C-alpha positions in Angstrom: 0.0 0.1 0.2 1.5 3.1 -1.4 2.5 6.2 1.3 -0.4 8.2 -0.5 -3.3 6.4 0.8 -1.7 6.0 4.2 -1.7 9.9 4.3 -5.8 10.1 3.1 -6.3 7.5 5.6 -4.8 9.2 8.8 -6.7 12.5 6.9 -9.7 10.5 7.6 -9.7 8.7 10.7 -6.5 10.8 12.5 -3.3 9.7 12.4 -3.2 8.5 16.0 -6.1 5.4 14.3 -4.0 4.5 11.4 -1.6 1.6 12.2 1.1 0.6 10.2 4.3 -0.9 12.6 4.4 -4.6 12.5 4.2 -5.1 15.9 0.6 -3.3 15.6 0.0 -5.5 12.7 0.3 -8.5 13.8 -2.2 -8.2 16.7 -4.7 -7.6 13.6 -3.5 -10.9 11.7 -5.7 -13.5 13.3 -9.2 -14.1 15.0 -9.7 -17.2 17.1 -9.3 -19.9 14.5 -6.5 -21.8 14.5 -4.4 -22.0 11.5 -5.1 -18.4 9.7 -2.9 -15.7 9.5 -2.0 -12.9 7.4 -0.6 -9.4 7.9 -2.9 -6.9 6.8 -0.9 -3.3 5.1 -3.0 -1.1 7.8 -5.4 -1.0 10.3 -8.0 1.8 10.5 -10.4 3.0 13.5 -13.2 5.2 12.7 -15.3 7.1 14.9 -18.4 7.2 13.1 -20.1 5.9 9.8 -18.7 9.3 8.2 -15.3 8.4 8.3 -16.2 4.6 7.8 -18.1 6.1 4.9 -14.6 8.0 3.5 -12.8 4.6 4.1 -14.4 2.9 1.9 -15.0 5.5 -1.1 -11.1 5.5 -0.8 -10.7 1.6 -1.1 -13.0 1.4 -3.5 -11.3 3.9 -5.3 -8.0 2.3 -4.9 -9.3 -1.1 -5.2 -7.8 -2.5 -1.5 -9.9 -4.9 0.5 -11.2 -3.8 4.0 -12.5 -6.1 6.3 -14.2 -5.1 9.2 -13.2 -6.8 12.7 -14.9 -6.4 16.2 -13.7 -8.2 19.0 -11.9 -11.0 16.7 -13.4 -13.9 18.7 -14.4 -15.4 15.1 -14.4 -19.5 15.0 -14.2 -19.5 11.4 -11.5 -17.4 10.0 -13.9 -14.8 9.3 -11.8 -11.8 10.4 -8.6 -12.7 9.0 -6.9 -10.4 6.0 -6.1 -12.7 4.2 -5.2 -10.5 0.9 -3.3 -7.4 2.4 -5.3 -4.4 2.8 -7.1 -2.6 5.7 -8.5 -3.9 9.0 -11.5 -1.8 9.7 -12.0 -1.7 13.3 -15.2 -1.1 15.0 -13.9 -1.0 18.4 -14.2 3.1 19.3 -17.9 3.3 18.0 -19.0 1.4 21.0 -21.7 3.6 22.4 -25.3 2.8 23.3 -27.4 5.6 21.8 -30.7 5.1 23.2 -32.5 2.5 25.3 -36.6 2.7 24.8 -38.3 0.5 27.7 -41.5 1.7 26.4 -41.2 -0.1 23.2 -38.4 -2.4 24.3 -35.8 -1.8 21.7 -32.3 -0.5 22.5 -30.1 1.1 19.0 -26.3 0.5 19.3 -23.1 1.0 17.4 -21.0 -2.1 16.2 -18.3 -1.7 19.2 -20.8 -2.4 22.3 -20.3 -5.7 23.6 -23.1 -7.9 24.2 -22.8 -7.9 28.1 -22.6 -4.2 28.2 -25.7 -4.2 26.6 -27.2 -7.0 29.0 -25.8 -4.8 32.3 -27.7 -1.5 30.8 -31.0 -2.6 29.9 -31.1 -4.9 33.1 -32.6 -1.9 35.1 -35.7 -1.6 32.8 -36.7 -5.4 33.8 -35.5 -6.3 30.2 -32.9 -9.0 28.1 -31.3 -8.8 25.3 -31.4 -12.7 24.7 -28.5 -13.5 22.4 -25.5 -15.2 24.7 -23.1 -16.3 22.8 -20.2 -18.0 25.0 -17.8 -15.1 24.6 -20.8 -12.6 25.7 -18.5 -10.9 28.0 -16.4 -10.1 24.7 -18.4 -10.2 21.9 -19.0 -7.3 20.1 -22.8 -6.5 18.8 -21.4 -5.9 14.9 -19.7 -9.2 15.2 -22.4 -11.3 16.3 -24.8 -9.9 13.8 -22.3 -10.4 11.4 -22.3 -13.8 12.5 -26.2 -14.1 13.4 -24.8 -15.5 16.5 -26.6 -17.7 19.1 -25.9 -19.1 22.9 -27.2 -21.0 25.4 -30.4 -19.4 25.3 -31.0 -20.0 21.7 -33.6 -23.1 22.2 -36.1 -20.4 23.5 -35.4 -17.3 22.9 -33.4 -17.4 19.3 -30.6 -16.5 17.6 -29.4 -12.8 16.8 -31.6 -12.6 13.5 -34.6 -12.8 15.8 -33.7 -9.2 17.7 -32.2 -7.8 15.0 -35.0 -4.8 13.8 -32.9 -2.1 11.8 -29.3 -1.3 10.6 -28.0 1.4 9.3 -24.7 0.3 6.9 -22.2 1.7 4.8 -22.1 -0.3 1.2 -18.6 -0.5 -0.5 -19.1 2.4 -2.8 -19.6 4.5 0.5 -23.2 4.9 0.3 -24.8 5.1 3.5 -28.0 3.1 3.8 -30.5 2.4 6.5 -33.3 -0.6 6.6 -35.9 -1.3 9.2 -36.3 0.6 12.6 -38.2 -0.1 15.6 -41.5 -1.7 13.9 -42.4 -5.1 13.8 -43.1 -5.4 9.9 -41.3 -3.4 7.3 -42.1 -3.0 3.3 -39.9 -4.4 0.4 -37.0 -6.7 0.8 -35.8 -7.8 4.0 -32.5 -6.4 3.6 -32.3 -6.2 7.6 -32.3 -10.1 7.5 -30.0 -9.9 4.6 -27.1 -7.9 6.5 -27.5 -10.3 9.0 -25.3 -13.3 8.9 -24.0 -11.5 6.1 -20.1 -11.6 7.3 -18.9 -8.2 6.4 -19.2 -9.0 2.9 -22.1 -6.9 2.1 -21.3 -3.8 4.3 -20.2 -2.2 7.6 -22.6 -2.4 10.0 -22.8 0.9 12.2 -25.7 0.9 13.9 -27.6 -1.7 14.9 -31.6 -1.3 16.4 -32.4 -4.8 18.5 -35.9 -5.8 20.0 -35.5 -6.5 24.0 -37.9 -9.0 25.8 -39.1 -8.9 29.4 -36.3 -10.8 31.7 -37.7 -13.7 33.6 -39.0 -13.2 37.1 -37.9 -16.6 38.2 -35.4 -19.3 36.6 -34.7 -23.0 38.1 -31.6 -24.7 37.2 -30.6 -28.7 37.1 -27.9 -30.8 35.7 -28.6 -34.6 35.1 -25.8 -37.4 34.9 -25.9 -40.3 32.3 -24.5 -43.5 32.7 -25.4 -43.9 29.5 -26.1 -41.6 25.9 -29.5 -43.1 25.0 -31.0 -42.3 27.6 -29.9 -38.3 27.9 -30.8 -38.5 24.0 -34.5 -39.3 25.0 -34.8 -37.1 27.4 -34.0 -34.1 24.7 -36.7 -35.7 22.7 -39.4 -36.4 25.5 -38.4 -32.5 27.2 -39.5 -30.9 24.0 -42.8 -33.3 23.1 -43.7 -32.5 26.3 -44.2 -28.9 25.5 -41.3 -27.5 27.6 -39.2 -25.1 26.3 -36.2 -24.8 28.6 -34.3 -21.0 28.1 -31.1 -23.5 28.4 -30.7 -27.1 27.2 -27.0 -28.4 27.2 -25.2 -31.3 26.6 -21.7 -32.5 27.6 -20.0 -35.8 26.7 -17.8 -37.9 28.7 -14.8 -36.5 27.4 -15.5 -33.0 27.8 -17.1 -33.6 31.4 -13.3 -35.2 32.4 -11.7 -32.2 30.8 -13.5 -29.7 32.7 -13.8 -31.4 36.1 -9.7 -31.6 35.9 -9.6 -27.9 34.9 -12.6 -26.1 37.2 -12.5 -28.5 40.0 -16.4 -28.2 39.9 -17.7 -31.8 41.2 -18.8 -33.0 38.1 -18.7 -37.0 37.5 -16.2 -38.0 35.4 -17.5 -41.3 34.7 -20.5 -40.2 33.3 -21.4 -40.9 29.5 -23.1 -37.6 29.0 -24.4 -34.7 31.4 -27.1 -32.6 30.5 -27.7 -28.9 31.7 -31.1 -27.2 32.0 -32.8 -24.1 32.9 -36.3 -23.5 32.7 -37.4 -19.9 33.1 -40.1 -17.7 33.5 -43.1 -16.7 36.0 -43.0 -18.9 39.3 -45.9 -21.3 38.6 -44.6 -22.0 35.2 -41.3 -22.4 36.2 -42.7 -24.5 39.1 -44.5 -27.0 36.9 -41.8 -27.6 34.3 -39.2 -27.7 36.3 -41.2 -30.1 38.1 -42.0 -32.0 34.6 -38.7 -32.3 33.3 -37.3 -33.5 36.4 -39.3 -36.5 35.9 -38.3 -36.9 32.1 -34.8 -36.5 33.1 -34.9 -39.3 36.2 -37.4 -41.5 34.1 -34.5 -41.9 31.6 -31.7 -43.0 33.8 -30.3 -39.5 34.7 -29.6 -39.0 38.3 -30.5 -35.1 38.9 -29.4 -32.3 40.9 -31.6 -29.0 41.2 -30.2 -26.0 42.4 -31.4 -24.5 45.6 -29.7 -21.5 45.6 -28.2 -19.0 43.4 -24.7 -19.9 44.2 -25.6 -24.1 43.2 -27.3 -22.0 39.8 -23.9 -20.3 39.3 -22.0 -23.8 39.6 -23.8 -25.9 37.3 -23.6 -22.9 34.9 -20.0 -22.3 35.4 -19.3 -26.0 34.2 -20.8 -25.2 30.7 -18.7 -22.1 30.5 -15.9 -23.8 31.1 -16.0 -26.3 28.6 -14.0 -24.8 25.8 -11.8 -22.6 28.0 -10.9 -26.5 29.6 -9.9 -28.0 26.3 -8.4 -25.2 24.8 -5.7 -26.0 27.7 -4.9 -29.3 26.7 -3.4 -29.1 23.5 -1.9 -25.8 22.0 -4.5 -25.6 19.1 -8.2 -25.4 19.3 -10.8 -26.4 16.9 -14.2 -25.5 17.7 -16.8 -26.4 15.5 -20.5 -25.5 15.4 -22.2 -28.4 13.4 -26.1 -28.5 13.3 -28.6 -31.2 13.9 -32.2 -31.5 14.1 -32.4 -32.2 18.3 -33.5 -35.2 17.7 -30.5 -36.2 15.9 -27.9 -35.0 18.7 -27.4 -38.4 19.9 -26.7 -40.0 16.8 -24.1 -36.8 16.3 -22.4 -36.9 19.7 -22.0 -41.1 18.9 -21.0 -40.3 15.5 -18.0 -37.7 16.5 -16.6 -40.5 18.8 -16.3 -42.6 16.6 -15.1 -40.2 14.5 -12.2 -39.6 16.8 -11.4 -42.8 17.5 -11.4 -43.9 13.8 -8.6 -40.7 13.1 -6.9 -40.7 16.6 -7.8 -37.5 17.2 -9.1 -35.9 20.9 -12.5 -34.6 20.7 -14.6 -33.2 23.2 -18.3 -32.8 22.4 -20.6 -29.8 24.0 -23.3 -27.6 23.3 -26.8 -26.4 22.6 -28.7 -29.6 22.2 -32.4 -27.9 22.6 -31.4 -26.9 18.9 -29.2 -29.2 17.6 -26.3 -27.0 18.0 -22.9 -28.9 19.0 -19.9 -27.9 19.3 -17.4 -30.9 18.5 -13.9 -29.3 19.3 -10.7 -30.8 18.2 -7.4 -30.2 20.4 -4.2 -30.6 18.7 -1.1 -29.1 17.7 -1.0 -26.9 14.6 3.0 -27.8 14.2 2.3 -31.8 14.3 1.9 -31.8 10.2 0.9 -36.1 10.5 -1.8 -35.3 13.0 -3.3 -32.3 11.1 -3.5 -34.3 8.4 -5.9 -36.7 10.8 -7.4 -33.4 12.3 -8.7 -32.3 8.6 -9.9 -35.3 7.6 -12.0 -36.0 11.0 -13.5 -32.3 10.3 -14.3 -33.4 6.7 -16.7 -36.3 8.1 -18.1 -34.6 10.8 -19.8 -31.8 8.4 -20.7 -34.6 5.8 -22.3 -36.3 8.8 -24.2 -33.1 10.1 -25.3 -32.7 6.1 -26.6 -36.5 6.3 -28.4 -36.5 9.6 -30.5 -33.2 7.8 -28.5 -30.5 9.1 -26.0 -27.3 8.6 -22.5 -26.2 8.3 -22.8 -23.6 11.2 -25.2 -22.7 14.0 -23.8 -19.5 15.0 -20.0 -19.6 14.0 -20.4 -18.6 10.4 -18.4 -20.2 7.3 -15.6 -17.6 6.4 -12.7 -19.5 5.1 -12.6 -22.4 7.8 -16.2 -24.0 6.2 -16.1 -22.6 2.9 -14.8 -25.9 1.3 -18.3 -27.8 2.7 -20.5 -24.7 1.6 -21.8 -26.3 -2.4 -22.6 -29.6 -0.6 -25.0 -27.7 1.5 -26.6 -25.1 -1.2 -25.5 -27.1 -4.3 -23.9 -24.2 -7.2 -27.0 -22.8 -8.3 -27.4 -21.6 -4.6 -24.1 -20.6 -4.1 -24.3 -18.5 -7.5 -27.6 -16.7 -6.5 -25.5 -15.8 -2.7 -22.5 -14.5 -5.6 -24.8 -12.5 -7.8 -25.8 -10.7 -4.5 -22.3 -9.8 -3.4 -21.4 -9.3 -6.5 -24.4 -6.5 -6.8 -23.5 -4.8 -3.6 -19.8 -5.0 -4.0 -18.6 -5.0 -7.9 -15.1 -4.6 -6.8 -15.0 -7.0 -4.5 -13.5 -5.6 -1.7 -15.3 -6.4 1.4 -13.9 -9.2 3.4 -12.8 -11.3 0.1 -12.4 -14.4 -0.5 -14.7 -15.3 2.7 -18.4 -17.0 2.9 -19.0 -17.6 -1.0 -15.5 -18.0 -1.9 
């Protein structure tokens, strides 16, 4: 990138908000996905939509790529600057612009952290339900770009169910706004088009989200199973009995043993699986649903412990939150995937992943959101071991092939990025991919926005 472009970038955002030293660039050359690293030529931190628009106008004119980046917690290499160019960090655009308790909405900039939004709306008796595992660090812009889910996905849904409006800057610097506080809006659903677009169609600068009432009561429990089929039957029967838990999670034996070794939470290390569940709502409904759910878990062979205090509830969910960091401490490299299957296929998927691990001689711990079938087969390995990595990538191929064969999908919340790009034609076919590429071409004809990601 020539010096004149750097000067123009500094004139747009201020010299202190443009980084070109190698030490700074290295920090933006990767996200949370192992095996992907490329240096950008500059890092730019705009403060508002006008500065974003000016940066994109320059990029479109000079034909250099722009990679929008939030907190960098992405798990599919979606934020990696694979072709040089500029990383556009939204960290400075971190204001909660408005909280409207009357209409249960909030308007935020993309750099707002999800947990910060929830802390701000809590005093109004409201919550923003999407609850990714990185809730204390993930940015709102990143979670919208990836259509993130989380522990509360079964009852409350994922990010796309709460985004009602977006303002975005297109590749040519045009500023557009769609949706707002209303439930419906005319025309194409452009809000949903940008949600999950992984930074390939525009830079989101303002987000309007729907809030919901915070539940009055919660009841959490943990069930231990000596055999996986009992856990699977429990998941199916809970849903078929019209119980919709706020959270319904599963952990396999490998994950249980790893978490216990790391966190010392008193987990049953001999269990084949554990289910962690929570119901919420009004007191009478919670009492009724919790009793039904406990009965179902016990009837299918589960040993159940119901939290009787806030401390016990926190301990139950500490076990689930510790799953990924515990697995990540085992080996230098951790691949956390999000293959998703219909909920009745969860036991089959967990069993097959265990077989895949044994067949390929790789270590895989599986945990995830059993209620909506969003599982996280997590492979712990070492990128420096070429022979092992060959087996790891073969195991990944088998995992995603299995998910599709079971009627599932490639991603429940982490997105496609680069990491799962090669599997996309298997899910959508060449015709389906062509339609998505035509949308990309229409909005970004010079292919400057996160090139090579999502649709290739």
